[in-house]
C-alpha positions as CSV (number, residue, x, y, z in Angstrom):
1,X,-12.5,0.3,-10.7
2,X,-14.0,3.8,-10.2
3,X,-12.5,7.2,-9.7
4,X,-13.9,10.1,-7.5
5,X,-12.7,13.6,-8.5
6,X,-12.2,16.3,-6.0
7,X,-10.2,19.4,-4.8
8,X,-8.2,19.2,-1.6
9,X,-9.8,21.3,1.2
10,X,-6.6,23.0,2.4
11,X,-6.5,26.8,2.0
12,X,-2.7,27.0,2.4
13,X,0.2,24.7,1.5
14,X,0.4,21.6,3.6
15,X,3.6,19.6,4.5
16,X,2.2,16.2,5.1
17,X,4.1,14.0,7.6
18,X,1.6,11.1,7.8
19,X,-1.2,9.5,5.8
20,X,-4.0,7.2,7.2
21,X,-6.6,5.5,5.1
22,X,-9.7,3.3,5.7
23,X,-11.5,1.3,3.0
24,X,-14.6,-0.8,3.2
25,X,-14.2,-4.6,2.8
26,X,-13.6,-5.9,-0.7
27,X,-11.0,-3.4,-1.6
28,X,-8.0,-4.3,-3.7
29,X,-6.3,-0.9,-3.7
30,X,-6.8,2.8,-3.5
31,X,-4.6,5.4,-5.1
32,X,-4.7,9.2,-4.6
33,X,-3.6,11.0,-7.7
34,X,-3.2,14.8,-8.1
35,X,-3.4,16.7,-11.4
36,X,-2.7,20.2,-12.6
37,X,-6.3,20.7,-13.7
38,X,-9.6,19.0,-13.0
39,X,-9.6,15.7,-15.0
40,X,-13.4,15.6,-14.5
41,X,-15.8,17.9,-12.7
42,X,-15.4,17.9,-8.9
43,X,-17.8,15.4,-7.3
44,X,-17.8,13.1,-10.4
45,X,-17.6,9.3,-9.9
46,X,-16.6,7.5,-13.1
47,X,-15.1,4.2,-14.4
48,X,-14.0,5.8,-17.6
49,X,-10.4,6.9,-18.1
50,X,-9.8,6.1,-14.5
51,X,-6.1,6.1,-14.0
52,X,-3.0,7.3,-15.8
53,X,-5.2,8.1,-18.8
54,X,-7.6,10.2,-16.8
55,X,-6.5,13.6,-18.0
56,X,-4.3,15.4,-20.6
57,X,-1.7,16.0,-17.9
58,X,-0.2,12.9,-16.4
59,X,-1.7,12.2,-12.9
60,X,0.8,12.3,-10.0
61,X,0.6,9.2,-7.8
62,X,0.5,10.7,-4.3
63,X,-0.5,8.0,-1.8
64,X,-1.7,4.4,-2.2
65,X,-3.0,1.6,0.0
66,X,-3.7,-2.1,-0.6
67,X,-5.1,-3.1,2.8
68,X,-8.5,-1.9,4.3
69,X,-6.6,0.0,7.1
70,X,-3.3,1.6,6.2
71,X,-0.9,4.2,7.6
72,X,2.2,5.8,6.2
73,X,4.5,7.7,8.5
74,X,7.2,9.7,6.7
75,X,10.8,9.6,8.0
76,X,11.4,12.1,10.8
77,X,15.1,12.8,10.0
78,X,16.6,13.4,6.6
79,X,20.1,13.0,7.9
80,X,20.4,16.6,8.9
81,X,17.8,16.6,11.6
82,X,14.8,17.8,9.4
83,X,11.7,15.7,8.8
84,X,10.6,14.7,5.4
85,X,7.2,15.9,4.2
86,X,5.0,15.8,1.1
87,X,3.8,19.2,-0.2
88,X,0.1,19.6,-1.1
89,X,-0.7,23.0,-2.6
90,X,-4.0,24.7,-1.7
91,X,-7.1,23.5,-3.5
92,X,-5.2,20.8,-5.4
93,X,-7.1,18.9,-8.1
94,X,-7.1,15.2,-7.8
95,X,-9.0,11.9,-7.7
96,X,-9.1,8.6,-5.8
97,X,-8.8,5.5,-7.9
98,X,-10.7,2.8,-6.0
99,X,-10.5,-0.9,-7.1
100,X,-12.9,-3.3,-5.5
101,X,-13.5,-7.0,-6.0
102,X,-17.1,-8.0,-5.5
103,X,-17.3,-11.8,-5.1
104,X,-21.1,-11.8,-4.6
105,X,-24.1,-11.2,-6.9
106,X,-25.2,-8.2,-4.9
107,X,-24.2,-4.6,-5.2
108,X,-21.5,-3.5,-2.8
109,X,-21.1,-0.1,-1.1
110,X,-17.5,1.1,-1.4
111,X,-16.2,3.8,0.8
112,X,-12.8,5.3,1.3
113,X,-11.5,7.8,3.8
114,X,-8.0,9.4,3.6
115,X,-6.6,11.6,6.4
116,X,-3.5,13.8,6.0
117,X,-1.5,15.0,9.0
118,X,0.6,18.0,8.5
119,X,3.6,19.6,10.1
120,X,3.2,22.9,11.9
121,X,3.1,25.9,9.5
122,X,6.6,27.1,10.5
123,X,8.4,23.8,10.7
124,X,11.4,23.4,8.5
125,X,11.4,20.2,6.4
126,X,12.9,18.5,3.4
127,X,10.4,17.8,0.5
128,X,9.8,14.2,-0.6
129,X,7.7,12.9,-3.4
130,X,6.6,9.7,-5.1
131,X,8.6,7.9,-7.7
132,X,6.5,5.6,-10.0
133,X,7.2,3.5,-13.1
134,X,4.6,2.0,-15.5
135,X,5.3,-0.6,-18.2
136,X,2.9,0.1,-21.2
137,X,3.9,-2.7,-23.5
138,X,3.2,-5.9,-21.5
139,X,2.6,-8.9,-23.8
140,X,2.1,-12.3,-22.0
141,X,1.7,-15.1,-24.6
142,X,-1.2,-17.6,-24.3
143,X,-0.4,-20.4,-21.9
144,X,2.9,-18.8,-20.9
145,X,4.6,-19.8,-17.7
146,X,7.4,-17.7,-16.2
147,X,7.0,-14.9,-18.7
148,X,9.3,-12.0,-17.5
149,X,8.5,-8.4,-18.4
150,X,11.1,-5.8,-17.4
151,X,12.3,-2.2,-18.0
152,X,14.9,0.1,-16.6
153,X,14.6,3.8,-15.8
154,X,17.6,6.0,-15.7
155,X,18.1,8.3,-12.6
156,X,20.2,10.8,-14.5
157,X,17.8,13.6,-13.8
158,X,17.7,12.6,-10.1
159,X,21.4,12.1,-9.4
160,X,21.2,12.6,-5.6
161,X,17.9,10.8,-5.0
162,X,17.6,8.8,-1.8
163,X,14.7,6.4,-1.4
164,X,12.8,5.6,1.8
165,X,10.2,3.3,0.4
166,X,9.9,0.8,-2.5
167,X,7.1,-1.5,-3.6
168,X,5.4,-2.9,-6.7
169,X,2.0,-3.2,-8.3
170,X,0.6,-5.9,-10.6
171,X,-2.5,-8.0,-11.4
172,X,-3.4,-11.6,-10.7
173,X,-1.2,-13.3,-13.4
174,X,1.9,-12.0,-11.6
175,X,3.7,-14.7,-9.6
176,X,6.7,-12.5,-8.6
177,X,7.5,-8.8,-8.8
178,X,11.0,-7.2,-8.2
179,X,12.8,-3.9,-8.1
180,X,16.5,-4.2,-8.9
181,X,19.6,-2.0,-8.6
182,X,21.7,-3.6,-11.3
183,X,21.8,-7.2,-10.1
184,X,21.0,-6.2,-6.5
185,X,17.4,-7.0,-5.4
186,X,16.0,-4.0,-3.6
187,X,12.4,-5.3,-3.2
188,X,10.6,-8.6,-4.1
189,X,7.1,-10.0,-3.6
190,X,5.2,-13.1,-4.5
191,X,1.8,-11.7,-3.5
192,X,0.3,-9.7,-6.3
193,X,-2.7,-8.6,-4.2
194,X,-0.8,-7.4,-1.2
195,X,2.9,-7.0,-2.1
196,X,3.8,-5.0,0.9
197,X,6.7,-2.5,0.9
198,X,10.3,-2.2,1.9
199,X,11.0,0.8,4.1
200,X,14.2,2.7,4.6
201,X,13.3,5.0,7.5
202,X,16.5,6.2,9.0
203,X,19.5,8.1,7.5
204,X,21.6,5.0,7.7
205,X,19.0,3.0,5.8
206,X,18.1,5.5,3.0
207,X,18.7,3.8,-0.4
208,X,20.6,5.2,-3.4
209,X,20.6,3.2,-6.6
210,X,24.4,2.8,-7.3
211,X,23.7,1.5,-10.8
212,X,22.0,4.9,-11.7
213,X,18.8,3.2,-12.8
214,X,15.7,1.6,-11.3
215,X,14.9,-1.7,-12.9
216,X,11.5,-3.2,-12.4
217,X,10.5,-6.7,-13.3
218,X,7.3,-8.8,-13.2
219,X,7.0,-12.6,-13.8
220,X,3.7,-14.0,-15.0
221,X,1.9,-17.3,-15.4
222,X,-0.9,-17.2,-18.0
223,X,-2.7,-20.2,-16.7
224,X,-6.0,-18.8,-15.5
225,X,-9.4,-18.5,-17.2
226,X,-7.9,-16.4,-20.0
227,X,-4.9,-18.7,-20.6
228,X,-5.6,-19.1,-24.3
229,X,-5.4,-15.3,-24.9
230,X,-2.6,-12.8,-25.2
231,X,-2.6,-10.6,-22.0
232,X,-1.5,-7.0,-22.4
233,X,-1.2,-3.8,-20.3
234,X,-4.6,-2.5,-19.0
235,X,-6.7,-1.5,-16.0
236,X,-8.8,-4.7,-15.7
237,X,-7.5,-7.0,-13.0
238,X,-9.5,-9.8,-14.7
239,X,-8.3,-9.5,-18.3
240,X,-5.2,-7.2,-18.3
241,X,-1.9,-6.8,-16.5
242,X,0.3,-4.1,-15.0
243,X,3.9,-4.0,-13.9
244,X,4.9,-1.0,-11.8
245,X,7.4,0.0,-9.2
246,X,6.4,2.7,-6.7
247,X,8.2,4.5,-3.9
248,X,9.2,7.8,-2.4
249,X,12.4,9.7,-2.8
250,X,14.1,13.0,-1.7
251,X,15.1,15.7,-2.0
252,X,12.2,16.3,-4.4
253,X,10.6,19.3,-5.9
254,X,7.9,17.2,-7.7
255,X,6.8,13.6,-8.3
256,X,8.8,11.5,-10.7
257,X,7.2,9.2,-13.3
258,X,8.9,6.8,-15.7
259,X,6.8,5.5,-18.6
260,X,8.4,2.2,-19.8
261,X,12.0,3.4,-19.7
262,X,11.3,7.0,-20.4
263,X,11.2,9.7,-17.6
264,X,8.2,11.9,-17.9
265,X,8.6,15.6,-17.3
266,X,5.7,17.0,-15.3
């Protein structure tokens, strides 16, 4: 896993209506994070502190892809006739987290391209932003089968939030990931590498969590090469685990992040 640090090239605020990304073969995922300040000098490529610990201010998950070619078109109607768009300020600091799996003994050349397509400058829109959770205290016992790690995040600070996408992120010990609204299953996947996503793209489909909380849950089997060891939260897909829910909500003035069960104030 390596991160590349940059500043966005736009000289005025962009309202992004669509993302498209391309990654060379061998990719597991790519995430674009934005930060308030430069986490590392622009142009730096580093494997150190590459993720949520990359800077003193918590990075904002902005876009992600788990397939070599990916595209994300934002909803065109918020229910009142306005499109949804993600705001990107001029010269925004950020970085790409790029996770590659090299199954050969030879070096691999990893390359990522992300294109952002914006609305016209005078278009009226409703801002949308990412909603992401992260479980910091995963502990999967040695030789465990069916170990469930879960947490719930209150939406009290986002009482009117409507979601138009929901997905999950985990590593290879995960056999199932879920997002729940109380006891209602909003999203589920049994493919840790390519979990997919559930989209709610029209006004009649937008999802509101009636329970007032986003519950995320990951089930793990510790039966691989490290089965005799305790597996905890970490960046390594080989030796560590993750349990995350990710999606987009609106109306939004900024990205929302929940660390364990605690909302983080950006």
